[in-house]
C-alpha positions, 0 to 999 in steps of 0.5 A: 437282159436276164435272158441274155445273162442266162444264155451266156452263163449256160453256154459258158458253163457248158464250154468250161465243162468241155474244156476242163474234161478234154484240155490241160490248158485250163485258166488259172490266173493272170496279172496285168500292169495298170500302165499301158503302151500306145498302139503302133509303137516300137514296144508293140512291135517288139512284143509281137516279135517276142510272142512269135519267138515264144510260139515257135520255140515252144514246139521244140523246148518246154522252157526258154527266155527272150529279150527282143529289141534294145533298151535305147531309148529306154523302155523299148526292150521286152523281156519274156519267158514261157514254161510248160509243165515238165511232163508235157510233150512238145506238141502239147506244150506248143498248143498250150503256149499258143492258147496262153498267148491268145488269152494274154493278148486279150485279157492284158491288151497293151499292158507293159507287163503281164503274166498268164498261167494255164494249168500246163503252161505259163507266159510272162513278159515285161518292159523291166528285166526280171529274167534271172532275178530271185522273186518269191512274190505270191501270184496266186493261191487256192485252197479247197473248201473241203478239209480233213483232220484225218491223221493219216491224210495229214501225215501223207500230205506232209510227206508229199510237201517235204518231197516237193520242197527238196526238188529241183526243176519239175518233181512229181511225188505221192504218198498213199492217196496224196499226190503232188507236183512242183516246178521252178522256172527253168533259169533258176539255180538249184539253191534258188529253186529250193528257196522258192519251193520252201516258201511255196510249201510254207504257204501251202501249210500255213494258209491252206491248213488241212485242205484236201487240195491246194495250189500256190504259185509264186513268181518263179515256182509253184507247188500243189497237192491233192487227195487222190480222186479229189483234185479235179472236182468243181472249181467252186470247191476252192477258196481263192485269194483275191490275187488273180480273181478279178482277171479270172472273172474278166476272162469268164465275161469275155468268153461268155460274150464271145460264145453269145456272139457265135450263138447269135450268128449261128441262129441268124444263119439257120433262121428261115428268111 
């Protein structure tokens, strides 16, 4: 068993290093409803239709929302949306969304409601109509364990956060060696986007203090900043909230098992008979 765990952990670590170095689709968090739908139901058919629409549309636009099926009888309709980072081209967006759907189907299988955030895109669906509803619920927060009390860093960080808070849609900004970007869900009105970003920025300041890098994801917007040259350091340098952490562990375990199965299959094929 110890050998199994070592091989799985080592292979998973190498896979993650490769993934982070060459992909913008790094896993951030996921959330799954505890309630599950039965297999081979109308809801499952509608959900599959939703995923198909999302995957197809992502090759043409970086945001869209959908409703599949009808709510008669109640509970059969599926409401969903996807969004890619504002600076992503459509081929990269489509690739990210396909990755997100695949992970969501694995991690949150048969969940009535679920969401999954990759570094560059987001997918969410539910049997309750959340589209266009204002929601600033915290989904995930991450603060770097490294901090800085340097007055210039704090001033620059505050300049970046102030600029992000005044944005609408997707906004990128920098001040000195501090950079950041923020984004609201595509159907959010300007005033509601401003309110959402104000809450995200407030949480960055109040919860992450003088962390050198921090991310806050709310239900309808997110904001992040980092000191130049710091942001892409090891995930071990971040202190994560419990929100999303359990799912992240599950994703890691499932990925490790998948890699181990591939490794064993390859070993059997290459071993002399």
